[in-house]
C-alpha positions as CSV (number, residue, x, y, z in Angstrom):
1,M,29.4,3.3,-11.8
2,L,29.9,-0.1,-12.8
3,E,33.0,0.4,-14.9
4,R,34.6,2.4,-11.9
5,S,33.9,-0.4,-8.9
6,L,34.6,-3.6,-10.9
7,E,38.0,-2.2,-12.1
8,V,38.8,-1.7,-8.4
9,S,37.6,-5.4,-7.9
10,I,39.7,-6.8,-10.4
11,M,42.9,-5.8,-9.7
12,N,43.7,-9.3,-8.4
13,E,45.9,-10.8,-11.7
14,G,45.0,-14.2,-12.7
15,M,41.2,-14.1,-10.9
16,N,38.9,-16.0,-13.1
17,I,35.6,-14.8,-13.1
18,L,32.1,-17.1,-13.5
19,L,28.8,-15.4,-13.4
20,L,25.6,-17.8,-13.2
21,V,22.7,-16.5,-13.2
22,S,19.1,-18.6,-13.3
23,D,15.9,-17.2,-12.9
24,T,14.8,-20.7,-11.6
25,F,16.9,-21.4,-8.4
26,R,15.4,-20.5,-5.2
27,R,18.2,-19.8,-2.4
28,D,16.3,-21.9,-0.3
29,H,16.2,-24.8,-2.1
30,L,20.5,-25.2,-2.6
31,G,22.7,-26.5,-0.3
32,C,24.9,-24.2,-0.9
33,Y,22.3,-22.0,0.7
34,G,21.6,-23.9,3.8
35,N,19.3,-26.7,2.4
36,R,20.3,-30.2,3.5
37,E,17.3,-31.9,1.8
38,I,17.9,-31.0,-2.1
39,K,21.1,-32.5,-3.3
40,T,23.0,-29.8,-5.6
41,P,26.3,-31.7,-4.6
42,R,28.1,-29.8,-8.5
43,L,26.9,-26.2,-7.7
44,D,27.8,-26.8,-3.9
45,W,31.3,-28.0,-4.8
46,L,31.5,-24.9,-7.0
47,A,30.2,-22.3,-4.4
48,S,32.7,-24.1,-1.5
49,R,35.3,-22.5,-3.8
50,S,34.1,-19.2,-4.9
51,I,32.8,-15.9,-3.9
52,V,28.7,-16.3,-2.8
53,F,26.8,-13.7,-3.0
54,N,24.4,-13.4,0.3
55,R,22.5,-10.1,-0.3
56,C,21.5,-9.9,-3.8
57,Y,18.6,-8.7,-5.8
58,T,16.7,-8.2,-8.5
59,C,15.3,-4.7,-9.5
60,S,13.7,-6.1,-12.5
61,F,11.5,-8.9,-13.9
62,P,11.3,-11.1,-16.1
63,T,14.8,-11.8,-17.8
64,V,15.5,-9.7,-20.1
65,P,14.7,-6.8,-17.9
66,C,16.9,-8.7,-15.1
67,R,19.9,-8.8,-17.4
68,A,19.9,-5.3,-18.8
69,D,20.2,-4.7,-14.8
70,L,22.9,-7.2,-14.5
71,F,24.7,-6.7,-17.5
72,T,25.1,-2.8,-17.0
73,G,25.5,-2.3,-13.5
74,R,22.0,0.3,-13.4
75,W,18.0,-0.3,-11.8
76,T,17.3,-0.1,-15.7
77,F,13.6,-0.7,-14.7
78,T,12.4,3.3,-15.0
79,Y,14.0,3.1,-18.4
80,H,13.8,0.0,-20.1
81,G,11.9,-2.8,-20.6
82,W,12.0,-5.6,-22.6
83,Q,14.0,-4.3,-25.6
84,P,17.6,-4.0,-26.8
85,L,20.5,-2.8,-24.7
86,P,21.4,0.4,-25.3
87,L,24.0,0.7,-27.7
88,E,25.2,4.1,-25.0
89,E,25.3,1.6,-22.3
90,K,28.9,0.3,-21.6
91,V,27.9,-3.3,-20.4
92,L,30.0,-5.7,-17.9
93,A,31.8,-8.4,-20.6
94,Q,33.2,-5.1,-22.4
95,I,34.7,-3.6,-19.1
96,L,35.7,-7.4,-18.4
97,S,37.5,-7.9,-21.9
98,E,38.6,-4.3,-21.9
99,N,40.1,-5.4,-18.6
100,G,42.1,-8.7,-20.4
101,Y,39.9,-11.4,-19.5
102,N,38.6,-13.7,-22.2
103,T,34.7,-13.9,-21.9
104,M,32.1,-15.9,-23.5
105,G,28.2,-16.2,-22.5
106,V,26.2,-18.7,-22.6
107,A,22.1,-18.6,-22.7
108,D,19.3,-20.4,-23.2
109,T,17.4,-17.4,-23.6
110,P,17.1,-16.6,-27.8
111,F,16.3,-12.8,-26.9
112,L,19.6,-12.4,-25.1
113,V,21.2,-13.2,-28.9
114,K,18.2,-12.2,-31.3
115,D,19.5,-9.4,-33.5
116,G,19.9,-6.4,-32.2
117,F,19.4,-6.7,-28.5
118,H,23.0,-6.6,-27.8
119,Y,23.0,-8.7,-25.1
120,D,26.1,-10.6,-26.5
121,R,27.5,-7.6,-26.8
122,G,31.3,-7.6,-25.5
123,F,31.8,-11.3,-25.2
124,K,34.9,-13.0,-27.2
125,D,32.0,-16.1,-27.9
126,F,28.6,-15.7,-27.3
127,I,26.4,-19.5,-27.6
128,W,22.9,-19.8,-27.4
129,V,22.3,-23.3,-26.3
130,R,17.7,-24.7,-26.9
131,G,16.7,-24.5,-23.2
132,Q,13.0,-25.8,-22.3
133,G,10.3,-26.0,-24.4
134,P,8.9,-26.9,-28.3
């Protein structure tokens, strides 16, 4: 399902794809979604030159199950918890790589790059950047 719809949508050669995912942004706290009090100039600039999702909902929470949904294009809640991605699941980065995109993942969540979790699968490069915490 994900593969078929993605192949149709990326037929425009030369398109760049930047998928920015944050568990801690609130839509109503970003200028690109109408907030005039909180200043988010760099995100607003990026959004002004991008396709911005106005109705995108996660079906799983927290971080790892949410990423499983996003990477597979499936509602994984019924069969997949906080665990490695099944190897038989084709993921977004694999599909993009197969279609000629250079892919890179950057995350501050150690579980995504933990040995055996497979969330780095399909990315040409994947970097873990230590986030907040001890």
